[in-house]
C-alpha positions as CSV (number, residue, x, y, z in Angstrom):
1,M,7.5,14.6,2.1
2,Q,4.1,14.0,0.0
3,Y,0.9,12.6,0.7
4,S,-0.8,9.9,-0.7
5,V,-4.8,8.9,0.6
6,W,-5.9,5.3,1.9
7,P,-10.2,5.3,2.1
8,N,-11.6,2.7,3.8
9,M,-13.0,-0.6,1.3
10,K,-15.8,-0.4,3.1
11,Y,-16.8,2.8,1.2
12,P,-19.6,2.8,-1.5
13,T,-17.8,3.0,-4.7
14,D,-19.6,6.3,-6.1
15,E,-18.1,8.1,-3.0
16,V,-14.5,6.2,-3.8
17,L,-14.9,7.6,-7.2
18,E,-16.1,11.1,-6.2
19,L,-13.2,11.0,-3.0
20,A,-10.5,10.1,-6.7
21,R,-12.0,13.1,-8.5
22,W,-11.8,15.5,-5.8
23,L,-7.7,14.4,-4.3
24,D,-6.3,14.9,-8.1
25,D,-6.2,19.0,-7.5
26,G,-2.3,18.9,-7.2
27,R,-1.9,18.2,-3.7
28,W,-2.0,14.5,-3.2
29,Q,0.0,12.1,-4.8
30,G,-1.4,9.3,-5.0
31,M,-4.7,6.7,-3.9
32,W,-4.0,3.9,-2.5
33,F,-6.7,1.0,-1.6
34,A,-6.4,-2.5,0.7
35,D,-6.6,-5.8,-1.2
36,H,-8.9,-7.7,1.0
37,Y,-12.2,-9.8,0.8
38,M,-13.3,-9.4,4.3
39,P,-12.5,-7.2,6.9
40,N,-9.6,-8.3,8.9
41,T,-10.4,-10.3,12.9
42,G,-7.6,-10.7,13.5
43,S,-8.4,-14.3,13.4
44,A,-10.5,-17.3,11.6
45,D,-13.9,-15.5,12.5
46,I,-16.0,-14.1,9.7
47,D,-16.8,-10.8,9.6
48,D,-19.4,-9.4,7.4
49,G,-18.8,-6.4,6.4
50,P,-18.6,-4.8,3.1
51,A,-14.9,-4.9,1.4
52,H,-15.0,-4.3,-2.1
53,E,-12.4,-5.1,-4.3
54,C,-9.6,-3.1,-5.5
55,W,-8.4,-4.6,-8.9
56,A,-12.3,-3.5,-10.1
57,L,-11.8,-0.3,-8.0
58,L,-8.4,0.6,-9.5
59,P,-9.2,0.5,-13.2
60,A,-12.5,2.9,-12.5
61,V,-9.8,5.7,-10.8
62,A,-7.5,5.7,-12.6
63,A,-10.3,6.4,-15.3
64,V,-12.1,9.3,-13.6
65,T,-7.9,11.1,-12.6
66,N,-5.2,12.6,-14.1
67,K,-2.6,13.0,-11.7
68,L,-2.7,10.7,-8.7
69,R,-0.8,7.6,-8.6
70,L,-2.7,4.7,-7.7
71,G,-2.3,0.7,-6.6
72,P,-3.2,-1.5,-4.3
73,L,-1.9,-1.3,-0.3
74,V,-0.8,-4.4,-0.9
75,A,-2.3,-7.5,-3.3
76,P,-1.1,-11.0,-0.9
77,T,0.6,-13.0,-3.4
78,S,-0.9,-16.4,-1.3
79,I,-3.8,-14.9,-2.9
80,H,-2.7,-13.6,-7.0
81,H,-0.8,-15.4,-9.0
82,P,2.2,-13.7,-10.7
83,A,1.3,-13.4,-13.8
84,L,-2.4,-12.2,-13.6
85,L,-0.6,-9.1,-11.1
86,A,1.8,-8.7,-14.1
87,N,-0.8,-8.3,-16.7
88,R,-3.4,-6.2,-14.5
89,A,-0.5,-4.0,-13.7
90,V,0.2,-3.4,-17.3
91,T,-3.9,-2.9,-18.3
92,I,-4.4,-0.1,-15.3
93,D,-0.8,1.4,-16.5
94,H,-2.3,2.1,-19.8
95,L,-5.5,3.6,-18.1
96,S,-3.9,5.7,-16.1
97,H,-1.5,6.5,-18.8
98,G,1.7,5.2,-16.4
99,R,0.8,6.1,-12.9
100,F,0.2,3.0,-11.6
101,V,2.2,1.0,-8.8
102,L,2.2,-2.6,-8.3
103,G,1.8,-3.0,-4.4
104,L,2.5,-6.6,-3.9
105,G,2.8,-8.7,0.2
106,A,3.3,-11.9,1.3
107,G,0.2,-12.5,2.5
108,W,-1.4,-12.7,6.4
109,Q,-5.2,-12.2,6.6
110,I,-6.4,-15.5,8.5
111,N,-10.3,-15.3,8.0
112,E,-10.1,-14.0,4.0
113,H,-7.8,-17.3,3.1
114,V,-9.9,-19.8,5.6
115,A,-13.0,-19.0,4.2
116,Y,-12.4,-18.7,0.8
117,G,-10.3,-22.0,0.9
118,I,-6.9,-20.8,0.3
119,D,-3.6,-21.9,1.5
120,L,-1.8,-19.3,3.2
121,G,0.9,-21.3,4.4
122,T,3.2,-20.8,7.6
123,A,5.3,-17.7,7.9
124,R,8.2,-19.4,5.2
125,E,6.0,-20.7,3.3
126,R,4.6,-17.5,2.2
127,V,7.5,-15.6,2.1
128,D,9.1,-18.6,0.2
129,R,6.2,-17.8,-2.9
130,F,6.3,-14.2,-2.5
131,S,10.1,-15.0,-3.5
132,E,9.5,-16.0,-6.5
133,A,6.9,-14.4,-7.7
134,I,8.2,-10.6,-7.1
135,Q,11.4,-12.2,-9.7
136,I,8.1,-13.7,-12.0
137,V,6.2,-10.9,-11.7
138,R,9.5,-8.3,-12.4
139,S,10.5,-10.2,-15.4
140,L,7.4,-10.8,-17.7
141,L,7.1,-6.6,-16.7
142,D,10.2,-5.8,-18.1
143,T,11.2,-8.6,-20.7
144,P,9.7,-9.6,-23.8
145,R,9.0,-13.1,-22.8
146,T,9.8,-15.1,-18.9
147,T,10.6,-18.4,-18.4
148,F,11.0,-19.0,-14.2
149,H,11.1,-22.9,-12.8
150,G,10.9,-22.6,-9.1
151,E,9.9,-24.8,-6.0
152,V,6.4,-22.7,-6.0
153,Y,5.9,-21.9,-9.9
154,S,6.6,-22.4,-13.0
155,I,6.4,-19.9,-15.7
156,N,7.5,-21.2,-19.8
157,D,8.2,-18.6,-22.4
158,A,5.2,-16.3,-21.1
159,P,5.0,-12.5,-22.9
160,C,3.1,-10.0,-21.1
161,E,2.0,-7.5,-23.8
162,P,1.7,-4.9,-24.3
163,S,4.7,-3.4,-22.1
164,P,3.7,-0.8,-19.8
165,V,3.5,2.7,-20.7
166,Q,6.2,3.6,-17.4
167,T,9.5,2.6,-18.8
168,H,10.1,0.3,-15.6
169,L,6.5,0.0,-13.7
170,P,7.6,-0.1,-9.8
171,I,6.8,-2.9,-7.5
172,L,6.2,-1.5,-3.8
173,V,6.6,-4.0,-1.2
174,G,5.0,-3.8,2.1
175,T,6.1,-5.4,4.4
176,G,7.9,-5.3,8.0
177,G,9.8,-8.8,8.2
178,N,14.2,-9.0,7.9
179,R,13.8,-11.9,5.2
180,M,11.1,-9.8,3.8
181,L,13.7,-6.7,3.7
182,K,16.4,-8.3,1.7
183,I,13.7,-9.2,-0.6
184,T,12.9,-6.0,-0.9
185,A,16.0,-4.5,-0.6
186,R,17.3,-7.3,-4.5
187,H,13.9,-6.3,-6.3
188,A,11.5,-3.7,-5.5
189,D,11.7,-0.1,-6.3
190,E,9.5,0.8,-3.3
191,W,8.8,0.0,0.0
192,N,5.7,0.6,2.6
193,T,5.5,0.0,6.1
194,W,2.8,0.9,9.4
195,G,4.2,2.1,12.4
196,H,5.1,5.4,15.2
197,P,8.7,7.0,14.5
198,E,10.3,5.3,16.7
199,V,8.6,1.6,15.1
200,A,9.2,2.8,11.8
201,I,12.6,4.8,11.6
202,E,14.1,1.0,13.0
203,R,12.8,-0.9,10.1
204,L,13.8,1.7,7.6
205,G,17.2,1.1,9.4
206,A,17.1,-2.3,8.9
207,L,16.1,-1.6,5.1
208,H,18.8,0.0,4.7
209,E,20.9,-2.5,5.9
210,A,19.1,-4.6,3.9
211,C,20.3,-3.1,0.4
212,D,24.0,-2.8,2.0
213,A,23.9,-6.2,2.0
214,V,22.9,-6.8,-1.6
215,G,24.5,-4.1,-2.8
216,R,21.9,-1.6,-3.4
217,P,22.1,1.9,-3.3
218,R,19.8,2.9,-0.3
219,T,18.4,5.7,-2.0
220,E,17.0,3.4,-5.3
221,I,14.0,3.0,-3.1
222,R,11.5,4.7,-2.1
223,T,9.6,4.9,1.3
224,S,6.5,5.0,2.3
225,V,4.5,5.1,6.3
226,Q,1.5,5.2,7.9
227,V,-0.2,5.6,10.7
228,V,-4.1,7.1,11.1
229,L,-4.2,10.4,12.4
230,Y,-7.0,12.9,13.9
231,L,-6.6,16.1,14.7
232,G,-8.5,16.9,17.3
233,E,-8.8,16.2,21.6
234,D,-12.1,15.6,21.3
235,E,-14.7,12.8,22.3
236,R,-13.5,10.8,18.7
237,A,-9.8,11.4,19.5
238,T,-10.6,9.8,22.8
239,A,-12.6,6.4,21.3
240,V,-10.0,6.1,18.3
241,M,-6.9,6.0,20.8
242,N,-9.3,3.8,23.3
243,G,-10.3,1.4,20.2
244,P,-7.7,-1.3,18.0
245,L,-6.7,1.4,15.5
246,A,-4.5,2.4,19.0
247,P,-1.4,0.9,18.2
248,R,-1.2,2.3,15.0
249,A,-2.7,6.0,15.4
250,V,-1.6,9.8,16.7
251,T,-4.4,12.0,17.6
252,G,-4.0,15.7,19.1
253,S,-3.0,19.0,18.8
254,A,-2.0,20.4,15.2
255,Q,1.6,20.8,16.4
256,R,1.7,17.2,17.9
257,L,0.8,15.6,14.7
258,I,3.1,18.2,13.0
259,D,6.8,16.8,15.1
260,T,5.1,13.3,14.2
261,L,5.1,13.5,10.4
262,G,8.6,15.5,10.9
263,A,10.2,13.3,12.8
264,Y,9.5,10.9,9.9
265,A,10.9,13.2,7.7
266,E,13.4,13.6,8.9
267,A,14.0,10.0,8.8
268,G,14.2,10.3,5.3
269,F,10.5,8.5,4.6
270,D,9.8,10.2,1.2
271,D,6.3,10.1,1.7
272,F,3.2,9.7,4.2
273,I,-0.3,7.9,3.8
274,V,-2.9,9.1,4.9
275,P,-5.4,6.6,6.1
276,D,-9.2,8.8,6.2
277,W,-11.2,6.1,7.8
278,V,-11.8,7.9,11.6
279,L,-11.6,11.4,9.9
280,G,-15.3,11.9,10.1
281,R,-19.0,9.9,9.2
282,D,-19.4,10.4,6.1
283,A,-18.0,11.6,2.8
284,A,-18.2,15.4,3.3
285,E,-16.7,14.9,6.6
286,R,-14.1,12.8,5.7
287,R,-12.8,15.5,2.7
288,N,-13.8,18.5,5.2
289,G,-10.9,16.2,7.5
290,L,-8.3,15.8,4.5
291,D,-8.8,19.7,4.0
292,R,-8.1,20.7,7.4
293,L,-5.0,17.8,8.2
294,W,-3.6,19.3,4.6
295,N,-4.2,23.0,5.5
296,E,-3.3,22.5,9.3
297,V,-0.6,19.8,9.3
298,L,0.9,18.5,6.3
299,S,1.6,21.9,4.6
300,H,3.4,23.1,8.0
301,V,6.0,19.7,7.7
């Protein structure tokens, strides 16, 4: 497996750029950013916590790095028009000299949609909209002109110039739902999911079934997964496992973390993404945490 890092959207911008430079040393494959406008509350309640806008950060990270793949994890089509997504992706692909991955999702966070007056819609409506959006984006990235008339979008002889640097700019879909997996199997190049090994591996099996159903070779879709990792059995580990991240976290000894990552690798996942949110209280401590994870866990899987 390869490894990437997912910093918190609340970090100061100077810290994010310094982290990007630090990660660009050849060990790490990529750097991902959440595409949200506020912290999630699980409801319509507003959270005033800081949340830097990822589409403003991504070009800056592209400009200060040379190796890292980068992209949103993931951009909700409930908020972003497909033409905007395609044109942004092409420009950042040029800034990064061909290192951009366009992460897409259907949208889910209630409070940001309510606060900004953006219609989230029902689950069915979100997936319907996503199905049209990903087809439009793929066509804009790959063909000189795009025409598409659906229930949600109408695109008329639209260009998207210049073309991406990459011959085929990859689209990643972040999802776990069965209908979204079918769309992923038809149109995406990469897939991302959350979950402990038993959860993630079950969803990987569902993706493979979706690939089989549409006649897509399973190996054509690159797969990535994440849980929050914390190396140690101290007070911070206890706080993580008693907090809101507990259902998506693994803490403990180096061997326990190696075994967890080994299960993902054995199942066939290509990448593991490390959220660095619990690794320290400041930038230096978090970098030390990433170094320790690399030296004691990741490099041994």
